[in-house]
N, C-alpha and C positions, 0 to 999 in steps of 0.2 A: 496936648501935643506930647508931653513927656511920656504918657502911657503908650502912645503909638511908637515912639522912638525906642522905648524899652523892649518892644517885641522884635525889633529888627536885628538881624545879624549882618554886620558889615565886614566885607573883606576887601583889602586894598591890593592893587597891583603897582609895583614900583619898578623903575628901570633907571639905572645910573643915579640912584638916590632921589628920584623925582616920582611923584604920584602920576601914574599914567592911566589909571582906571580903577573902578570899584564895582562891587557886587553888593546889592542889598536884597535880603530875603527874609521871609518869616517861615522858618523851617517847621514850626508847629502847625502851620496851615498849608505847607507845601507850596508856598507862593514865592515866586521869583518876582521881586518888585522892580529892580533896575539892574541893568548892566550898562556901565558907561565906560567908554574908552576915549582918551584924548584924540581929537581929530587927526593930529599929526602921527598918531600911533596905530590908526586903524589898518587892518590888513596884515598885522604882524603876529597874529595868534593870541593876543591878549584877551579878547572877548571869548575865544574858545577855551582858554585856560580858566577864565572866570566861570564860564558855563560848566566846565568840568567840576569845579568846586561845588556849584549848586547841585549837580548830579550826585556827588558824594554825600552831601548833606541831606538830600531828599531823594533817595534811590527808588522809592516806590512810585512817586508821581510828582510832577512839577506843573503848577498852574501859572500861566503868564498871560499878559495882554500886551498888545502893541497897537499903535495907530495904523489903520489901513493905509494911510498916506505915507507912512514911514517905510518906503520900499527897501531900504538897506537893512533895517532891522528885520523886516519880514523875510527877506532873502536869507539872512543869517540864521534865523530860527528854523526856517523851512529846510535849509541845508543840514541843520543839526537834527532833523527828524520831527520837528513840531508841526 
């Protein structure tokens, strides 16, 4: 497990001194693993800001997966051009 964790780059989003989201990616593999935004903070641009970080870190290509049942995530990524 430690080897897998060492591969990830983690970026945090804070608001008013509180953690409100994070991004986990493996830049060496162009893989966006997770974007998480606190439920009460969704729709405020935090996810978009985190996705912008991923695009800066992996400008050539981003690989990501999401569940077909996760309509909100699918809509988010589709609106972002995925």
